N, C-alpha and C positions, 0 to 999 in steps of 0.2 A: 293296419289299424288295430290298436288295442281296445278290446271291449270291456267296459266297466258296467257290470250288471247291477241294477238297483231294483230290489224287490219292493213292491208297493201293495199293501193290503187295501183293497178297494171295497168299501162297505156301502151298499145301497145302489149297486150298478144294475139291479134288475128294474129299477124305476126309470121313467122316461128320460130325465135329465142326466142321471148317472150313467145310463147306458149309451145314449146317443152322443152326448157332447163330451163326456169325460172318458169313457172306455173306447168307443169306436172312433170318434173324430179327434181325440187327443192322444191317448196312450197307444192305441193300435196304429194310429196314423204315424206316430213317431217311429214305431217299429217298421212300418211299410216304407218309410223313407230311408231305412237303414240305420236308424238310431239318431241320437242327438250328438252332433259334432261338438266336442269340447275343446278342440284345438290340440296342437302338439301331437297329432297322431292318435288321439284317444276318442272313442265314441261311447256315449252312454246308451245302454240298452235297458229300457224299462220292462220289468217282468211282473205283470199283475197277478195278485192272488185274490180271487173273487170271494167276497164274504157277504153273507146274508142269512135270512131265516128260512127260505124255501129251497130245500135241497134240489128238488126237481128243476126249478127255474135256473139255479146256478149251474147244474150239470148240463142242461140244454144250452145255456149261454156259452159255457166253456167249449162244448163240442162244436157249436156253430162257428167259433173263431179259432179253433185249433189250440185252445189253452188247456193246460193240464191241471192247474191248481185252483181248487175252490174249497170252501169250508163253511159250515154253519156254526162253528165254534170260534167265536172271536177271541176268547181268552187264549186258546191254543195258538192261534195265528200270532197274537201279540207276544206270546212267550218265545216265538221263533226269533233267535238273534239275527238271522239272515234277512229278516224283513226290516227295512230301514224307515219306510214312510207309511203312515196311516192316512188314508183318504176317506172322508165321510160325506156321503150324499143321501143319508137317511132322511126321514121326516124329522123336522126340527125337534119334536118332543123327545126323540131318542138320541139326539146328538151329544148332549153334554156328558152323559154317563160314559158313552163309548170313547169320546175324546179324552176324558179324564183317565180312563184305563190306558189309552195309548200313550199319553204323557207319562204316566207312572211307569210304563214299560220302556221309556226312553226313545220312543219313535218320534221322528219329525212329523209334523201335522200339516196336512193340507185339507181344507174343509169348505164345503158349500156354506152359503149364508142362508138365513141368519144363524149365527154361531150358537145362540141360546134363545130361550123364551123370554128372558128379561135381561136388563143391562148388568145387574149384579152377577148373574150367571156368566155372562159374556166376559166381564172383567176378571172374574175368578179364573176362567180358562186362560186368559192372557197372563195373569200373574203366575199360575202354575207352570205354564210353558216357559216363562222367563226364569223362574227358579230352577227348572229342570235343565236349563241351558240348551234346549232343543231349538231347531229352526221351525218356524210356523208361518203359514200363509192362508189367506181366505180368498175364495173365488170372487173376483170383481171384473167380470167378463165384459161389461158394457164399454169400458174405456178402451178395450182392444178392438172394438168394432170399426170397420173402415170409415164409416160416416163420422164417428166421434174422433178418430185419429186425424181425419182431415180438418175437423173443427179445432182440434188442439194445434195443428199446424198454423191455422189462421190466427189463433190467440198468440202463439209464440212469435209470429211475424208482425204483430202489432196491427193487424187488419182493422180491428173494431174501434180503435181509439179507446175511449172510456166505455166499458161495458155497463149498460144501464139495466137490462132485464133479460131474463130467460123464461121462455114459455114452453112447457113440454106437454105433449099429448101422447098417452100410451093406452093401448087396450084394443079390444075386439069383443065381438059377441060370443060368449061361451054358451053353447046350447044347454038347455035345462036338463036334458037326458031322457025326456019322455018320448018325443016323436023323432028326435035325432040325438045320437050319442054325443055326450059332452066331450070336449077336447082336453079337459083338465080333470085330474082325479077328484073324487068326491071329498077327500079329506081337506082339500083347499077351501072348502066352504063350511067347515066345522071348526069353530074356535077352540073347542076342547081338544082337537087333534093338532093344534098349531096352525090352523088355516087362517085365511084373510089376506086381502090384497095389500093392506098396510104393512104387515110383517113380511110380506113377500117383496114388495116393490120399494118401500121407503129406504131399506138398506141400499138398494141400487141407486136411488136418487142421492143418498148421502155421499157415496163415493164419487159419483159423476160430478156433482156440484163441488165437492171438496177438491177433487183432482184438477178440474178445469177452471173453476171460477172463484173458489174460496170457501172457507169453513162456514157451515150453517150456524147462525147465531140465535135464530128464533124460528118457531114454526107455528102456523095457524092451520088447522085441518078441519074439514067436515067429512065425516065418514058415514057411509050408508050401506045397507043391504037391500039392493033394489029388487032382487029376485029371491024371495024368502023360501021358496019350495023348489027342490030339485030332485033328480032321480040318480041313484048311484050305479055302480058298475053291474049290479045284479038286476037292475031295473026296478029297484025298490024306492019309493018316495022317502024323502027325509027333509027335515027343516034345516035351512041354511042359517047357522048361528054365527057365521063369520061375515065380515064386510066384503062386498064385491066391488065397491067403488070408493075412491078417496080423492078429495079435492084439496090440495095443499098449497100454502104460500110460505116461502122460505126466505128469510132475510139473510144475506150473506155478508161476511166480513169484507169491508171495502165499499159497501153501499149498494151493490146490485140486489135486485129482487127476483126471485124465481117463483113461478107459478106452474105447478105440474098437476094435471088431471090423470088419474089412473082408474081404469074401469074394465071389468069383465062383462059389462052390460051396455056396451056402446057398439054401434055399427060403424065400420071404417069408411071415412070419406077423406082420406089423405093418402099420400104416396107409399108410406111405410107404416108398420104397426107401432112404431114409436118415432116421434119427430120432436126436435128441439129448435125453437127459433131464438136466436141471440141477436139482440139489437144494441148497437153501440153508436157513439157519436160520429164515427167515420164510415160505418157500414153495418150490414146485417147478414146473417146466414141462417139457413134452415138445414139441419143435419138429421139424417135418419140412420138406419142400420148400416147402409152401404153408401148412400149418396149424400152429397153436400153441395148446396148452391148458394150463391152470394149476390148481394147487391151493394155496390159501393155508393158513397154519398154523391159522387160525381155523376152517377147514372140513375139516381133516385127520381122517379116521376113526381109531379106536383098535382095530385088529384084535388078536386074541389067537390065538396059535398053538395049534391043537387039531386034530391030524391025524385024530381019531376022528369029527369031524363035517364034513359037506359045507359048502363056502363058500357063504354066502347073500348076502354083501354085493356089490353091483354096483360094484366098484372103478372100472372105467372110466367109469361114469356119474357119478362124484363129482368129475370135472374140468370146468372151465369153458373154453369156446372163446374165444380172443382175437379180437376183431373186426378187420377190415382197417383201418378208419378212413382209408384212402387207396387210391389206385389203384397197383397194382404192375406195372411193366413187366417185360419179359423181362430177366433178370439180366445176360446177356451184352451186350444192347443198352444197358442202363443204364450199364455200365462203359465201353463204347465211347464213349458220349456224354461221360462225364467225361474220358476220355483226349483226345478231340478238343477239348474245351474247354481242357484243359491245354495242348495244342499251340498252339492259335490265340490263346487269351486269357491264357495263363500262369496259369490257376487252379491251386490246390494239388492235388497228386496224390501219394499216398504209396505206391501199390502198384507199386514200381519193380523194377529188376533185382536190387537188394540184397534186397528182400523175396522175390523169386523164388529167390535163393541160399539163403535160410533154409529154403525148402521142400526144395531139393535136399539140403541138409545133414541135415535130419531123416530123409529117406529113406535116405541113406547110413548114418547112425548106426543107424537101425532095422535095416537089413540086417546091420550089424556086430554089433549087440546080439544078434540071433538066432544068428548064426554063432558068437559067443563065449560065449553063454549068460550074459550079465551086463547089469546096468544101466549105461548110459553117460551122462555129463554132456553137455549141449548148450552149447558155448561161444557167447557172443554174437558175432555177425559184425560186422565193420567193414571199411571200405575203406582 
C-alpha cells in the first residue's frame, strides 16, 4: 500500500470537544485502523500538528499520544507548505480571525460550528474560501449519528407518507458548579465569550432539519436564562449572561412544522439526551443518538380520552425498534473521512462554509425573534 500523508493543523484540541471527538476518536482512530483506504492501493495517513495557546497542555497531550509536532505559533504553522488542512475547534470568538489566516495561507478548511459570531462574518468566510479556490467543510455531526441515519433510511423509504411535524427534545441538567462541578465550561454561559444555547444548538437544528426534512423558512423562539448565577472552573461565582434554554418553532419548506426544546436546565426523563419524534400520515418514529423506533398506521392504537379511568395501554411497548442493518462508526470520524476524501480525491462534499452560515443565520434570527417577540422569516442564503 502506498501511504499518502496529509498534515493537519489542529487548533483547539486541548478543549473537550476538540480533544475527545476530533483528535482521539477521529484522527487518531483513523491512524489506529491503519489509515483511510483511498482505493487503488493507496492509504491516507493523517498527521496532526497540534496548535494552541498553552504550551504545557500541548506538550502533555502530544506525549500522551505519541505525537511529535505541536506549536503555540499559528502563523508559523500556517506558513509551513507541508500543512494542507487547517482545523479549528477554538471558542467561537477566536475562530474567524484564525480561519481567515488559514484561507490566506491556502489551506483547506475544516471547522467546528458556529463558524462565526454573526451571519455576515460567516458569509464572509464562505466567500473568501470560494475566492481562494480551497476546499472547506463544517462539522455537522448529528446527521451521522446512528439514530438519525436510521431516521433518514425511513424517510428515503417513504415510511412516513406526508411528514406533518417534528418534535425535538434536547438537554440535561448542567450543575451550577457550587456543590457539584459543572459538566460544561463556564464560557458557555457568558454571552461576551460567545456562549449561549442558541448559538450552540440552533446551528445543529438547522442542518438536521435541512438535511432530513427541508429548509427552515421561518423561526419563532423564546429564549431564557433559567439559572442566572453559576460557578466557574476556579470555584468563583459569576453571572450567567448567556441563555441556557431555548424553545423554538420552525416552519419548513414543504409544510411540515418542527418544534425543538433545548435546555441545560432540564432533568432527563427520556431514553436519550436528544430525541426527535416525526409524525406522518402513514407512520411515526422516535429517533435518538443511537436508537430509532417506529409505529406504522396499521398498528396505531385508538386511545380514548377518559380522565376518570387509569391508563392501562402500554403505549411505549407498541413501538417497534429499527435494526442497525449495518455498522455505525463514530459520527465525527465518519465526517472527517468524507472531508479527507473530498480534499484528496475531490469527492462530493456539501457541508461547506455556506452550510455553516445557514446555522449562524438561524441562531441570529432565533435570538432576534425572542427579543422582538415575533416570528421571523429565514431568507435563503447565497454567495
